[in-house]
N, C-alpha and C positions, 0 to 999 in steps of 0.2 A: 335401468334405474330410473325411477320416476323423476328424480331431480333434474336430469338432463333432457327429458322427453320434450317439453315445450321448446327448449332451445334447439334441439335437433330439428323439430318441425320448422322453426324459423330458418335454420340453416338450409334445410331442404328446399323451402320455398324460395329463399334467396338464390340458391343454386339454379333452380329452374329458370329464374329470370336471366341469370348469366348465360345459360346455354343458348339463349336466343341470339346472342351476338354473332356466333359463327354462322347462324342459319339465316341471316339476312340474305345469304347467298342463294336467292331464288328468283328474284325479279318478277316482272309481270309478263303476261303472255303477249306474243306478237310474232310476226313472221317476216321481219326485216331480213333481207338476204345480203349478207356480207360474209363471204367465206373466211376471210382472215379473222374477223371478230368471232365467228362461229367456232373456228379452230381454237382460238384463245379461250373461249368460254368452255369448250369441251375439255381442254387441258386443265383448267382451274377446277371445273366441276368434278372431273374424274379424281382429282387429288383431294378435293374437299370431302367426298362421300365417306371414305373410311374414317376420316377425322371426325366427321359429324357423328358417325356411329360410336366412336370412342367417347365423345362428349356425352352422348345419350346414355351409354353404359355407365359412365361415371356418375351421372345424374341419378340413374336407377339404383346404383349401389348405395348412394347416400339416402335415397328415399326408403330403400329396403331396411337399412340400418336403423332409420328413424322408426319405422313401423315395428321393427323387432324389439324396440326398447332395450337396446344392447348395453353392455357394460362399457364404461369409459374407454378402456384399452381397445376394445373392438371398434368403437366409434372412431377413436383416434387413427387406428390402422386403416380403416375404410376411407375416412375423409382424406387422410394424407395421400393415399394412393389415387383417389379421385382427383384431387387437386393437381397431383403430378401428371396424371393422364390428360387433364384439361390443358395444363401448361404446355405439354408436348404437342397436343393437338393444335392449339392456336399457333405454336411456333411452326408446325408443319404446314398449316394453311398459309401462313406468312411466306414461307419458303416457296410454296406452290405459286402464289400470286407473283412473287419476285421472279421466279424462273420462267414464268409464262411471258414475261416482258410487258410492255405497256400495251393496253388495248388500243385499237385503231379508232379512237374517238378524240374529240377536242379535249385538250388538257389530259390526255390519257396517261402520260408519263407521271405527271404530278399526282393524279388520282391514284395510280398504282403505288407510287412511293409512299403516299400518305397512308394508304390502306395497310401496306406492309409494316410501316412504323407502328400503326395502331395495333395490329395483330401481335407484333412482338411485345408491345407494352402490356397487352392483356395477358400474354403468356408469362411475362415477368411477374405480374400481379398474382396470378395463380400459384406461381412458384413461391412467392412470398407467403401466401396463405398456407401452403403446404409446410413451410418452415415453421410458421406459427403453430400449426396443429401438432407438429412433431415435438414442440417445446411445451405443450400443455402438461400439467401435472394430473395424471390419471388416478393417482392415489388419494387426491383430495377432491371429493365430489363437488364442493362449493366452488373451489378455484377452477375446476374443469368446466363447470357450467358457465362461470363468468367468462372464461377464455373463449368458449364456443360462442357466447353471445357477441363478444367483440368481433370474432371472425364473421359471424352472420351479418353484422352491421357493415363490415367492409365489403362483404360479398354483395350485399344489397346495393351499395353504392356502385360497385363494379358493374352490376347488371343494368344500372340506369345510365351509365356513361360509356363513352368510348366507341360507339359504332357509327359516328358521323362520317368518318373517312370511308368506311365500308359502304355506307348508304350512297355517298357521292360516287364511289367507284361503280356502283350498280345502277346508277340512274340511266334512263333513256335506252339507247341501243344496246349497251352492255347488259342491262337487265333483261332485255328482250332475247338476246342471244343466249343468256344463261337459262332463261325460262324454257327454252327448247331442248335443253340437255336432260336426258333421262336421269343422269347421276345427280344433277342439282334437284330435280323433282323428288327423287327418292330420299336424298339427304334431308330435305326439308320435312318430309313426312316422318322419317325414322327418328329424327332427333328433336323435333319441335316439342317443347314442353306444353303443358296445358294452358299456361298463361300466354298472353300475347306480349310482344315487346312494346315498351312504352315509347 
């Protein structure tokens, strides 16, 4: 339906920005040797990889629905599922960071706790967006388009905020340890959207 198409594109673009949040988990290259930290990074990266793929798949589903110019009911179904998947993925990443314990760096415990809190908050925001999509009126084209526009606006805000604690967690030696993990490298490649994070 052409009425929703520009809004869908806005939604897809905003979602692409949001996907960057989970994928800050790459770090910079380095060969610092710290076995405990490397073990921590491996545990987190191994857990993040499947979730990053889930986020990428959700992103792709919305992009595809956008290009297909689908009916509102189909858009609603796809978007709701995508938001649910993203909510689940961020929650799982939060759980992985939590169960890995604090990394062996200065303020590691605080950095870990802040990152977990942030990931859970992002998960809750995607769950909220899913609920909003579920409540859209698919029988009224104009109302549906307006509702999608509001969701795209919220999504855009979400993509611009909220990764500070993750960035703090991944500074310095933690980032170097994560950069050495194959699963973090492949997660960043498989799920990074075309835009870069701001």
